[in-house]
C-alpha positions in Angstrom: 100.1 99.8 74.8 101.5 97.9 77.8 99.4 96.9 80.8 101.5 99.4 82.8 100.5 102.2 80.4 96.8 101.1 80.5 96.8 101.2 84.3 98.5 104.6 84.4 95.8 106.0 82.2 93.0 104.4 84.2 91.0 106.5 86.7 91.7 105.1 90.2 87.9 105.2 91.0 87.2 103.1 87.9 90.0 100.7 88.7 88.7 100.2 92.3 85.1 99.7 91.1 86.3 97.1 88.5 88.2 95.2 91.2 85.2 95.4 93.6 83.0 94.1 90.9 85.3 91.1 90.3 85.5 90.4 94.0 81.7 90.4 94.3 81.2 88.2 91.2 83.9 85.8 92.4 82.1 85.4 95.7 85.1 86.9 97.6 87.4 84.0 96.7 90.1 86.3 95.5 90.8 88.1 98.8 87.7 89.4 100.4 84.3 91.0 99.7 85.4 94.6 99.9 88.3 96.2 98.0 88.7 98.9 100.7 89.0 96.3 103.5 91.7 94.6 101.5 93.6 97.9 101.0 93.3 99.0 104.7 93.7 95.4 106.1 90.9 96.1 108.6 87.1 95.5 108.7 84.9 98.2 107.2 81.2 97.8 107.7 79.0 98.8 104.8 77.1 102.1 105.4 73.3 101.7 105.4 71.8 102.4 102.0 75.2 102.8 100.3 76.5 101.2 97.1 80.1 100.0 96.6 80.7 102.9 94.2 79.5 105.4 96.8 81.7 103.9 99.5 84.7 103.8 97.2 84.2 107.5 96.3 83.8 108.5 100.0 87.0 106.5 100.9 88.9 108.2 98.1 87.9 111.6 99.5 88.9 110.9 103.0 92.1 112.1 104.5 94.8 109.4 104.3 96.8 108.2 107.3 100.5 109.0 106.8 102.7 105.9 106.1 104.7 104.5 109.0 108.3 105.6 108.9 110.7 103.1 107.4 114.1 102.2 108.8 115.7 104.2 105.9 114.0 107.4 107.3 115.5 106.8 110.7 118.9 106.3 109.2 118.7 109.5 107.1 117.5 111.5 110.1 120.5 110.3 112.2 122.8 111.0 109.3 121.5 114.6 108.8 121.9 115.4 112.6 125.6 115.1 112.4 
């Protein structure tokens, strides 16, 4: 089994919790203290009385913000208008 296959078969919640645990044990030297902050690239205060696992689960259940359009999207829209 390759690393790619192992990751594909891994539950995303379990993967994020494993990364969060590594960040916490490393003292945040890898990138930051919160995996969600690293993904979103913005501060995310810890909810009172919440664990990292609960926070990750809540974040996974939230509605995602749509990705910003890329230059290829604009070119395709212009092409299709013709």
